[in-house]
C-alpha positions as CSV (number, residue, x, y, z in Angstrom):
1,X,-37.7,31.4,31.3
2,X,-40.3,34.1,31.4
3,X,-42.9,33.9,28.6
4,X,-45.0,36.8,27.4
5,X,-48.3,34.9,27.4
6,X,-48.1,33.0,30.6
7,X,-50.2,33.5,33.8
8,X,-48.5,34.9,36.8
9,X,-49.6,36.3,40.2
10,X,-48.7,39.5,42.2
11,X,-49.7,39.1,45.8
12,X,-52.6,36.9,44.9
13,X,-53.6,38.8,41.8
14,X,-53.7,36.5,38.9
15,X,-52.7,38.0,35.5
16,X,-53.2,36.2,32.2
17,X,-50.0,37.5,30.7
18,X,-47.0,39.8,31.3
19,X,-48.2,42.8,29.4
20,X,-49.3,45.9,31.3
21,X,-51.1,49.0,30.2
22,X,-49.1,51.7,31.9
23,X,-51.1,54.5,33.5
24,X,-52.3,56.9,30.8
25,X,-54.3,60.1,31.4
26,X,-57.7,59.7,29.8
27,X,-58.5,63.4,29.2
28,X,-62.2,62.7,29.5
29,X,-63.2,62.9,33.2
30,X,-65.8,65.3,34.6
31,X,-64.6,68.6,36.1
32,X,-65.4,67.2,39.6
33,X,-63.2,64.1,39.0
34,X,-66.1,61.7,38.2
35,X,-66.0,58.8,35.8
36,X,-68.3,59.1,32.7
37,X,-69.3,56.9,29.8
38,X,-66.4,58.0,27.7
39,X,-63.9,56.9,30.3
40,X,-65.7,53.6,30.8
41,X,-65.5,52.9,27.0
42,X,-61.7,53.3,27.0
43,X,-61.4,50.7,29.7
44,X,-63.8,48.3,28.1
45,X,-61.7,48.4,24.9
46,X,-58.5,47.8,26.8
47,X,-59.9,44.8,28.6
48,X,-61.2,43.4,25.4
49,X,-57.8,43.9,23.9
50,X,-56.2,41.2,26.1
51,X,-53.7,43.1,28.1
52,X,-52.8,41.3,31.4
53,X,-53.1,44.3,33.7
54,X,-54.6,47.8,33.2
55,X,-53.3,50.6,35.4
56,X,-55.6,53.6,35.3
57,X,-54.7,57.2,34.5
58,X,-53.6,59.1,37.6
59,X,-56.3,59.6,40.2
60,X,-56.0,62.7,42.4
61,X,-55.8,62.0,46.2
62,X,-56.6,65.7,47.1
63,X,-58.3,68.6,45.3
64,X,-55.1,70.7,45.4
65,X,-53.1,68.0,43.6
66,X,-54.8,68.0,40.2
67,X,-53.1,68.9,36.9
68,X,-56.0,68.8,34.5
69,X,-59.7,69.7,34.8
70,X,-60.5,66.3,33.2
71,X,-58.4,64.3,35.7
72,X,-60.2,61.6,37.6
73,X,-60.2,61.6,41.3
74,X,-60.2,59.2,44.3
75,X,-60.3,62.0,46.9
76,X,-63.9,61.8,47.9
77,X,-66.3,59.1,49.0
78,X,-68.9,60.3,46.5
79,X,-66.5,59.3,43.7
80,X,-66.6,55.6,44.7
81,X,-69.7,54.6,42.7
82,X,-68.1,55.8,39.5
83,X,-64.9,54.1,40.3
84,X,-66.8,50.9,41.0
85,X,-68.4,51.3,37.5
86,X,-64.8,51.5,36.1
87,X,-63.6,48.4,37.9
88,X,-66.8,46.5,36.9
89,X,-66.4,47.5,33.2
90,X,-62.9,46.0,33.2
91,X,-63.9,42.9,35.1
92,X,-67.0,42.3,32.9
93,X,-64.7,42.3,29.9
94,X,-62.2,39.8,31.4
95,X,-59.6,42.3,32.6
96,X,-57.8,43.2,35.8
97,X,-57.3,46.8,36.9
98,X,-55.1,48.7,39.4
99,X,-55.8,52.3,40.2
100,X,-52.9,54.8,40.1
101,X,-53.1,57.5,42.8
102,X,-51.2,60.8,42.7
103,X,-50.7,64.3,44.1
104,X,-49.1,66.4,41.4
105,X,-47.4,68.7,44.0
106,X,-45.6,71.6,42.3
107,X,-46.8,70.3,38.9
108,X,-50.4,70.8,39.8
109,X,-52.3,73.6,38.0
110,X,-54.3,76.2,39.9
111,X,-57.2,76.2,37.4
112,X,-57.6,72.5,37.8
113,X,-57.4,72.8,41.6
114,X,-60.2,75.4,42.0
115,X,-57.8,78.2,42.4
116,X,-55.9,76.6,45.3
117,X,-52.1,77.1,45.4
118,X,-50.0,74.0,44.5
119,X,-48.0,72.6,47.4
120,X,-44.6,70.9,47.3
121,X,-41.7,69.9,49.6
122,X,-40.2,73.3,49.0
123,X,-41.2,76.6,47.3
124,X,-39.2,75.7,44.2
125,X,-40.7,75.7,40.7
126,X,-40.6,72.4,38.8
127,X,-38.8,72.6,35.5
128,X,-41.3,72.8,32.7
129,X,-44.1,74.1,34.9
130,X,-45.1,77.7,35.6
131,X,-46.4,77.5,39.1
132,X,-44.4,78.4,42.2
133,X,-45.7,76.1,44.9
134,X,-46.2,76.7,48.6
135,X,-43.9,74.7,50.9
136,X,-45.7,72.0,52.9
137,X,-45.8,72.2,56.7
138,X,-45.1,69.1,58.8
139,X,-48.9,68.9,59.4
140,X,-49.5,69.3,55.7
141,X,-47.2,66.3,55.0
142,X,-49.0,64.2,57.6
143,X,-52.4,65.1,56.1
144,X,-51.2,64.1,52.6
145,X,-50.0,60.7,53.8
146,X,-53.5,60.2,55.1
147,X,-55.0,61.3,51.8
148,X,-53.0,58.7,49.9
149,X,-54.2,56.0,52.3
150,X,-57.8,57.1,52.1
151,X,-57.7,57.1,48.3
152,X,-56.3,53.6,48.3
153,X,-59.1,52.5,50.6
154,X,-61.7,53.9,48.3
155,X,-60.2,51.9,45.4
156,X,-60.4,48.7,47.4
157,X,-64.0,49.4,48.3
158,X,-64.8,50.1,44.7
159,X,-63.6,46.6,43.6
160,X,-60.2,47.5,42.1
161,X,-57.5,44.7,42.0
162,X,-54.8,46.9,43.6
163,X,-53.2,50.3,43.8
164,X,-50.2,52.0,42.3
165,X,-48.5,55.0,43.9
166,X,-47.3,57.5,41.3
167,X,-43.7,58.1,42.3
168,X,-42.5,59.1,38.9
169,X,-42.5,62.0,36.3
170,X,-41.8,64.7,38.8
171,X,-45.0,64.4,40.9
172,X,-45.2,64.9,44.7
173,X,-43.5,61.6,45.8
174,X,-40.8,62.2,43.2
175,X,-40.4,65.8,44.3
176,X,-39.6,64.7,47.8
177,X,-36.9,62.4,46.6
178,X,-35.3,65.0,44.3
179,X,-32.4,67.0,45.7
180,X,-33.3,69.7,43.1
181,X,-36.9,70.2,44.3
182,X,-36.6,69.2,47.9
183,X,-34.6,71.8,49.8
184,X,-36.0,71.2,53.3
185,X,-33.9,71.1,56.4
186,X,-36.3,69.0,58.6
187,X,-36.8,65.2,58.7
188,X,-38.1,65.2,55.1
189,X,-35.1,66.9,53.5
190,X,-31.4,66.9,53.2
191,X,-30.1,63.3,53.5
192,X,-31.2,60.6,51.1
193,X,-33.0,58.8,53.9
194,X,-34.9,61.9,54.8
195,X,-35.8,62.6,51.1
196,X,-37.1,59.0,50.8
197,X,-39.1,59.3,54.0
198,X,-42.4,60.7,52.5
199,X,-42.7,57.9,49.9
200,X,-42.0,55.2,52.6
201,X,-44.6,56.7,54.9
202,X,-47.2,56.9,52.1
203,X,-46.5,53.2,51.2
204,X,-46.8,52.2,54.9
205,X,-50.0,54.1,55.4
206,X,-51.6,52.7,52.2
207,X,-50.6,49.1,53.3
208,X,-52.1,49.7,56.8
209,X,-55.3,50.9,55.1
210,X,-55.8,48.1,52.5
211,X,-54.2,45.2,54.3
212,X,-51.6,42.7,53.4
213,X,-53.6,40.7,50.9
214,X,-54.2,43.4,48.3
215,X,-51.4,44.5,45.8
216,X,-49.7,47.8,46.5
217,X,-47.3,48.9,43.7
218,X,-45.3,52.0,42.8
219,X,-44.3,53.7,39.6
220,X,-40.8,54.9,40.3
221,X,-38.6,57.4,38.4
222,X,-35.2,55.8,38.3
223,X,-33.6,58.9,36.8
224,X,-35.1,62.4,36.2
225,X,-32.6,63.4,33.5
226,X,-32.4,66.8,35.0
227,X,-29.2,68.4,36.3
228,X,-29.1,68.1,40.1
229,X,-32.2,66.0,40.4
230,X,-32.9,62.3,41.1
231,X,-30.5,59.7,39.7
232,X,-30.1,55.9,40.3
233,X,-28.3,56.7,43.6
234,X,-31.6,58.1,45.0
235,X,-34.0,55.7,43.3
236,X,-32.2,52.5,44.2
237,X,-32.1,53.6,47.9
238,X,-35.9,54.1,47.8
239,X,-36.4,50.9,45.9
240,X,-34.5,48.9,48.5
241,X,-36.4,50.6,51.4
242,X,-39.8,49.8,49.7
243,X,-38.8,46.2,49.0
244,X,-38.0,45.8,52.7
245,X,-41.4,47.2,53.5
246,X,-43.2,44.7,51.3
247,X,-44.0,46.7,48.1
248,X,-45.6,44.2,45.7
249,X,-44.3,45.6,42.4
250,X,-42.2,48.4,41.0
251,X,-42.7,50.0,37.6
252,X,-39.5,51.6,36.3
253,X,-39.8,54.9,34.4
254,X,-37.9,58.1,34.1
255,X,-38.0,61.8,33.0
256,X,-40.3,64.7,33.8
257,X,-42.1,67.3,31.9
258,X,-39.0,69.4,32.1
259,X,-36.6,66.7,30.8
260,X,-37.0,67.6,27.1
261,X,-36.1,64.7,24.7
262,X,-35.3,62.5,27.7
263,X,-38.8,62.6,29.1
264,X,-41.1,59.7,29.7
265,X,-42.8,59.6,26.3
266,X,-39.9,59.8,23.8
267,X,-40.6,60.2,20.1
268,X,-39.3,58.6,16.9
269,X,-39.0,55.0,18.1
270,X,-38.3,53.6,14.7
271,X,-36.1,50.5,15.4
272,X,-35.5,47.9,18.1
273,X,-32.4,49.9,19.1
274,X,-34.7,52.8,20.1
275,X,-36.9,50.7,22.3
276,X,-36.6,49.9,26.0
277,X,-34.9,53.2,26.7
278,X,-35.2,52.8,30.5
279,X,-33.5,49.4,30.5
280,X,-30.2,50.6,32.0
281,X,-32.1,52.2,34.9
282,X,-34.2,49.0,35.3
283,X,-31.0,47.0,35.8
284,X,-30.1,49.3,38.7
285,X,-33.5,48.9,40.3
286,X,-33.4,45.1,39.8
287,X,-30.1,44.9,41.6
288,X,-31.4,47.1,44.5
289,X,-34.7,45.1,44.9
290,X,-34.1,41.7,43.3
291,X,-37.1,40.0,45.0
292,X,-39.7,42.5,43.8
293,X,-41.6,42.0,40.6
294,X,-40.4,44.6,38.1
295,X,-42.4,46.3,35.4
296,X,-40.5,48.2,32.6
297,X,-42.1,50.9,30.5
298,X,-40.5,53.1,27.9
299,X,-40.7,52.6,24.1
300,X,-41.7,49.0,23.8
301,X,-42.9,48.5,20.3
302,X,-41.9,45.0,19.2
303,X,-42.5,41.5,20.5
304,X,-38.8,40.8,19.8
305,X,-37.7,43.4,22.3
306,X,-40.3,42.4,24.9
307,X,-39.2,38.8,24.7
308,X,-35.5,39.7,25.0
309,X,-36.1,41.9,28.0
310,X,-38.1,39.2,29.8
311,X,-35.5,36.6,28.9
312,X,-32.7,38.8,30.4
313,X,-34.4,38.6,33.7
314,X,-34.2,42.4,34.2
315,X,-38.0,42.8,34.1
316,X,-41.0,40.5,34.9
317,X,-43.6,42.6,33.1
318,X,-43.6,44.9,30.1
319,X,-45.7,48.1,30.3
320,X,-46.9,50.2,27.4
321,X,-49.0,53.3,27.0
322,X,-49.1,54.9,23.6
323,X,-49.2,51.6,21.6
324,X,-52.4,50.7,23.4
325,X,-53.9,54.1,22.6
326,X,-53.7,53.3,18.9
327,X,-54.2,49.5,19.2
328,X,-56.1,48.5,22.4
329,X,-56.1,45.0,20.8
330,X,-52.4,44.7,20.3
331,X,-51.9,42.0,23.0
332,X,-54.6,39.9,21.4
333,X,-53.0,40.4,18.0
334,X,-49.6,39.2,19.3
335,X,-51.2,36.3,21.2
336,X,-52.9,35.2,18.0
337,X,-49.5,34.9,16.2
338,X,-49.4,38.2,14.3
339,X,-45.9,39.4,15.4
340,X,-45.8,42.7,13.5
341,X,-44.5,45.6,15.7
342,X,-47.0,48.0,17.2
343,X,-48.6,50.4,14.8
344,X,-47.8,53.3,17.1
345,X,-45.3,55.7,15.5
346,X,-44.5,57.5,18.8
347,X,-45.5,60.9,17.6
348,X,-47.2,61.7,20.9
349,X,-50.0,63.5,19.0
350,X,-52.5,61.5,21.1
351,X,-52.0,63.9,24.0
352,X,-53.3,67.0,22.1
353,X,-57.0,65.9,22.0
354,X,-56.8,65.0,25.7
355,X,-55.5,68.5,26.4
356,X,-58.6,69.9,24.7
357,X,-60.9,67.8,26.8
358,X,-61.7,65.5,23.9
359,X,-60.1,62.3,25.3
360,X,-56.8,60.7,24.4
361,X,-56.8,59.1,21.0
362,X,-54.4,58.3,18.1
363,X,-54.5,61.2,15.6
364,X,-52.6,59.1,13.0
365,X,-55.8,57.0,12.5
366,X,-57.7,60.2,11.6
367,X,-55.3,61.3,8.9
């Protein structure tokens, strides 16, 4: 039986417990994508708080794939020293850290990209976003595959413990999989196999870059909750393909910025019945990739729910984002025997300061 506070390993990476800090945008990076002291302090607190694995906020793999001016990057060699400081800050405080890498595709923002046009599988606007992206050429797709691989290589050289590909929440990997946003007629569009091709090529290129002995993970949207977009039919196909290719872990999520109340960060999680809202989708991914370690994010607030999900065998790890913004020390509190549910009230007010460039933080504490 899986226990919350037991040690496990993912491709040689030893984790002290089954709690994961899901990738969370910091809202504090420098305009050129560099790490600064404010960012480092966030990660020190998380490591001190006892979470088994920290996944960073999304790191851009190319300058035209940024969504915010405060978004960190892994797209240039001169960013490696700052990334190494981040990894060292976590390690010095007893934690483990995986870097999440992303290209935001049609959800990128021109002002954050130095005025460059967003690019996407097709010239189709993403629901919830104002930009009309430019369709990628075949050469452009190949270049982006290389950019993901290079970014992962930089993370390994910076001392990170692994990498997570961001294939969720409507960003570029998810856009290729979506029949709503991918309307191509070449080898990257049309059939499900073609729509899954880009993510598979990225995963293969990243693996070739970093080697077999370093964890390569993916955050995968199991369902977009958008009419005509990705469902479990699409995501389970991709999960099966990635499992066959040797992906080391899959984090199951869902929703996009255009999904409304069914987005990734849902509000008003007041009872255990409101928690684990992506559990049905996780069951589908588990069935499609039974041998791959599975992380489940989405509304986890109580140790009772976490223990039940682990006991069910649907997930091997439980990921949280907003609760660890309010309480970085929540894992340590639970480990010490204080089983009170997370203090987070799921208001999502924490994102407003980040949008102002002030860093993500719990606004409830300030009131």
